[in-house]
C-alpha positions in Angstrom: 71.1 99.4 38.0 74.0 99.7 40.5 76.4 99.1 37.6 74.8 101.9 35.6 74.9 104.3 38.5 78.6 103.4 39.2 79.4 103.9 35.5 77.6 107.3 35.5 79.4 108.4 38.6 82.8 107.4 37.1 82.1 109.3 33.9 81.1 112.3 35.9 84.3 112.1 37.9 86.4 111.8 34.8 84.7 114.7 33.2 84.9 116.9 36.3 88.7 116.3 36.5 89.3 117.2 32.9 87.0 120.2 33.0 88.7 121.6 36.2 92.3 121.1 35.1 91.8 122.2 31.5 90.7 125.6 32.8 94.2 126.1 34.2 96.9 127.5 31.9 99.5 124.7 32.3 102.5 125.2 30.1 105.6 123.2 31.2 107.3 124.5 34.3 104.7 127.1 35.1 102.6 128.3 38.0 99.6 126.7 36.4 101.4 123.4 36.2 102.2 123.7 39.9 98.6 124.5 40.8 97.5 121.4 38.8 100.1 119.2 40.6 98.9 120.4 44.0 95.3 119.8 43.1 96.0 116.3 41.8 97.9 115.4 44.9 95.0 116.6 47.1 92.6 114.4 45.1 95.0 111.4 45.7 94.9 112.1 49.4 91.1 112.4 49.3 91.1 108.8 47.9 93.1 107.7 51.0 96.5 107.5 49.3 99.8 108.9 50.5 100.8 111.5 47.8 103.6 114.0 47.5 104.6 116.7 45.1 108.3 116.9 44.1 109.8 120.1 42.7 112.5 119.6 40.0 114.6 121.9 37.9 114.2 121.7 34.1 114.5 123.9 31.1 110.8 123.7 30.4 110.6 123.8 26.6 111.8 122.3 23.4 111.8 125.2 20.9 114.9 126.9 22.3 117.1 123.8 22.1 115.9 122.9 18.6 115.9 126.4 17.3 119.3 127.4 18.7 121.0 124.2 17.5 119.6 124.7 14.0 120.9 128.3 14.2 124.3 126.9 15.1 124.1 124.7 12.0 123.2 127.8 9.9 126.3 129.5 11.3 128.3 126.4 10.4 127.0 126.7 6.8 127.9 130.4 6.7 131.4 129.7 8.0 131.7 126.5 5.9 132.4 124.6 9.2 131.2 121.0 9.0 132.5 120.5 12.5 130.1 123.1 13.9 127.1 121.6 12.0 128.1 118.1 13.1 128.2 119.2 16.8 124.8 120.8 16.4 123.4 117.6 14.8 124.9 115.4 17.6 123.4 117.6 20.3 120.0 117.6 18.6 120.0 113.8 18.4 121.1 113.6 22.1 118.2 115.9 23.1 115.4 114.4 20.9 116.2 110.8 21.8 115.9 111.6 25.5 119.5 110.9 26.4 121.9 113.0 28.4 120.6 116.3 27.0 124.0 118.1 27.4 122.9 121.2 25.6 119.8 122.1 27.6 121.1 120.9 30.9 124.5 122.7 30.5 123.7 125.9 28.6 120.0 126.9 28.9 118.2 128.5 31.8 116.2 126.4 34.3 112.8 126.6 35.9 110.8 124.6 38.4 108.5 121.8 37.4 106.3 119.6 39.6 105.8 115.9 39.6 103.1 114.1 41.7 103.5 110.5 43.0 100.8 108.6 44.9 101.3 105.1 46.5 98.6 102.5 46.3 98.3 98.8 46.8 100.5 96.8 49.1 103.8 98.6 49.9 105.4 95.3 50.9 104.5 93.5 47.7 107.2 92.0 45.5 105.9 93.5 42.3 105.4 97.2 41.4 103.4 98.7 38.6 104.0 102.4 37.8 101.3 104.1 35.8 102.4 107.5 34.4 100.4 110.4 32.9 101.3 114.1 32.7 99.4 117.3 33.7 101.2 120.0 31.7 99.9 121.2 28.4 101.5 122.0 25.0 101.7 125.2 22.9 99.9 125.0 19.6 101.4 125.7 16.2 101.0 125.3 12.5 103.1 122.2 12.4 100.3 120.3 14.3 97.7 121.0 11.6 96.7 117.6 10.4 94.1 118.7 7.8 96.3 117.6 4.8 96.8 114.1 6.3 93.1 113.8 7.0 92.2 114.9 3.5 94.7 112.4 2.1 93.2 109.6 4.3 89.7 110.5 3.1 90.7 110.4 -0.5 92.6 107.1 -0.1 90.9 105.3 2.8 92.6 102.0 2.1 95.9 103.6 3.2 94.7 103.4 6.8 94.5 99.6 6.6 98.2 99.4 5.7 99.8 102.3 7.5 101.8 101.6 10.7 102.8 105.1 11.5 102.6 108.6 10.1 105.9 110.3 8.9 107.9 111.5 12.0 107.7 115.3 12.2 111.0 115.5 14.1 113.0 114.1 11.2 112.6 117.5 9.7 114.4 119.3 12.5 117.6 117.3 12.1 117.6 117.3 8.3 119.1 120.8 8.0 122.2 120.2 10.2 122.6 116.7 8.6 122.6 118.2 5.1 125.0 121.0 6.0 127.3 118.4 7.6 127.2 116.4 4.4 128.2 119.5 2.3 124.7 120.3 1.0 124.8 123.8 2.5 122.1 125.5 0.5 119.5 122.8 0.9 120.4 122.3 4.6 120.1 126.1 5.1 116.5 126.0 3.8 115.6 123.2 6.2 117.2 124.8 9.2 115.6 128.1 8.4 112.2 126.4 8.2 112.9 124.6 11.5 113.7 127.9 13.2 110.5 129.5 11.8 108.5 126.5 13.1 110.0 126.8 16.6 109.2 130.5 16.7 105.6 129.8 15.7 105.2 127.2 18.5 106.8 129.5 21.1 104.4 132.4 20.1 101.2 130.2 20.0 99.1 130.0 23.2 98.9 126.9 25.3 96.1 124.6 24.4 93.6 123.2 27.0 95.1 119.7 26.8 91.9 117.9 27.7 92.8 114.7 25.8 96.6 115.3 26.0 96.9 114.5 28.7 94.2 115.3 31.3 92.1 112.3 30.2 95.0 110.1 31.5 95.3 112.1 34.7 91.6 111.6 35.3 92.2 107.8 34.8 94.8 107.9 37.5 92.4 109.5 39.9 89.8 106.8 39.3 92.4 104.1 39.8 93.3 105.8 43.1 90.0 104.7 44.5 90.5 101.1 43.7 92.1 98.8 46.2 94.8 96.3 45.2 96.4 93.4 47.1 99.6 91.6 46.3 101.0 94.4 44.1 102.4 97.9 44.8 101.1 100.6 42.6 102.6 104.0 42.0 100.4 106.6 40.2 102.5 109.3 38.7 101.6 112.5 37.1 104.5 114.4 35.7 105.2 118.0 34.7 107.2 119.1 31.7 106.3 116.1 29.6 105.6 118.6 26.8 109.2 119.8 27.0 110.2 116.3 25.8 109.7 114.3 29.1 112.0 116.5 31.3 109.7 115.9 34.3 109.9 112.1 33.9 113.7 112.3 33.5 113.9 114.1 36.8 111.4 111.6 38.3 113.7 108.8 37.2 116.8 110.3 38.6 115.0 110.5 42.0 113.1 107.2 42.0 114.8 104.6 39.7 117.5 103.7 42.2 114.8 102.3 44.6 112.9 100.4 41.9 114.3 97.0 40.9 114.2 96.4 37.1 113.1 92.7 37.5 110.0 93.5 39.6 108.9 96.9 38.3 106.7 97.5 35.2 105.9 100.9 33.7 102.7 101.8 31.8 102.7 105.3 30.2 99.3 106.8 29.2 98.7 109.2 26.4 95.6 110.7 24.8 93.2 108.1 26.2 90.1 110.0 25.0 90.8 109.7 21.3 88.3 107.0 20.5 90.1 103.7 20.0 92.6 102.2 22.5 96.0 101.2 21.1 99.1 99.6 22.5 102.1 101.1 20.8 104.7 98.7 19.4 107.4 101.2 19.6 108.0 105.0 19.6 110.6 107.6 19.0 111.1 111.0 17.4 114.1 109.9 15.3 114.6 106.2 15.9 111.9 103.7 16.9 112.5 102.0 20.3 110.4 98.9 20.8 108.4 98.5 23.9 108.7 95.4 26.0 106.9 92.5 24.2 105.8 90.7 27.4 104.1 93.8 28.8 102.4 94.6 25.5 101.1 91.0 25.2 100.0 91.0 28.8 97.9 94.1 28.3 96.4 92.6 25.1 95.6 89.4 27.0 93.7 91.5 29.6 91.9 93.3 26.9 90.6 90.0 25.5 89.5 88.8 28.9 87.6 92.1 29.5 86.2 92.2 25.9 87.9 95.6 25.3 89.0 96.4 21.7 92.6 97.4 21.5 94.7 98.1 18.4 98.1 96.5 17.9 100.8 96.8 15.2 101.1 100.6 15.3 104.2 102.7 16.0 104.3 106.1 17.6 106.3 108.7 15.7 106.2 111.1 18.6 107.6 110.4 22.1 106.2 110.1 25.6 107.2 109.7 29.2 107.4 106.0 28.5 110.8 106.6 26.7 112.5 107.3 30.0 111.9 104.0 31.8 112.4 102.1 28.5 115.9 103.7 28.1 116.6 102.7 31.7 115.8 99.1 30.8 112.5 98.7 32.7 109.7 96.6 31.2 107.5 99.3 29.7 104.5 99.8 27.5 102.6 102.7 26.1 98.8 102.6 26.3 97.1 105.3 24.3 94.2 105.9 22.0 93.8 107.1 18.4 91.0 108.6 16.3 89.7 107.3 12.9 92.8 108.7 11.1 95.1 106.8 13.5 96.1 110.1 15.1 95.8 111.3 18.7 92.6 113.4 18.6 93.0 117.2 18.7 96.7 116.8 19.3 98.2 120.2 20.4 95.2 122.1 19.0 92.9 124.6 20.6 90.1 122.1 20.0 91.5 119.8 22.7 88.7 120.8 25.0 86.7 118.6 27.5 83.7 118.3 25.3 85.8 116.6 22.6 87.1 113.8 24.9 85.7 110.4 24.3 85.0 109.4 27.9 83.8 105.9 27.0 87.3 105.3 25.6 88.8 106.6 28.8 86.6 104.4 30.9 87.7 101.4 28.9 91.3 102.5 29.5 90.6 102.5 33.2 89.1 99.0 33.1 92.0 97.7 31.1 94.6 99.2 33.5 92.7 97.9 36.5 92.7 94.4 35.0 96.4 94.6 34.2 97.3 95.7 37.7 95.3 92.9 39.2 96.9 90.4 36.9 100.4 91.5 37.9 99.5 90.7 41.5 99.1 87.0 40.6 101.8 86.8 37.9 104.5 84.2 38.3 
């Protein structure tokens, strides 16, 4: 009976966190995002942890960089300048692959974003585990309508047994500048015009509640905050501006990576934990797939077997998460997420991403798995 009461209390805590934060309008680098960050930090402190909110400067969106660079490629097509379209293509790849981001950092206006970091476990331990979620929410848009993919999967259900990842949406936003650079100006112009239209549509759409993406993961952090760990240092991080292509995590890395040794620090990024079925991503990337660290993926899977928690393997993420940032910085990193029956993150960037549509049992399994992984790291060789 005690276990049942504890489980019910945990579910109630998860649900309360998601319900409270989803009521806040939390676009990247906004006042609502700041309010969410301050609330999360307060809950960490209530759990007895030292927590702090860090303000960073970011652009706070992705439609302006993508839209403006496609507009530059259109100008290149008009002027018959392959050099201009090539420059636009190079800057797009730099931005979408989470690299230096020269264009947005050097030419676009900046706003404030807020990251939250809480310290748990043993501060003197040799090993550190960093668990990362995000508390900002995305704008909706027609591009996120998955009804065609779902209809296709219903018509051909065997496809789901063979598919490793759905076609990357972001390939389309670089195709226009690429075609124009290769001399296919008319076709490239059509793709770039379509990209600009999509970016305008996203910018004008309201911000979604973001219950599954990614408040379910934030709620998991707050449950972990009440656990006590020995022999391992644990950093629980909730970033802002993840929905502007991980700008908040990039800023967090610039601030914290110098103090975190690569050989003793492991990152676990969390995404859409309330989708129904837990999954360990093999790799991810908007344009190019970047493999996650095999040893970390295998260690999580080993914990899942010990705890009798079903976890999918073999799938690749055609989007991108905060996990890309430590991965590019050469830290051992894995992405733990969850997918629905169509191998998609449930209600992704849709108005239907509300608290009542979150699979809280899946989130609880995610918490159990993370807890087991952290404890295993304390005793790892």
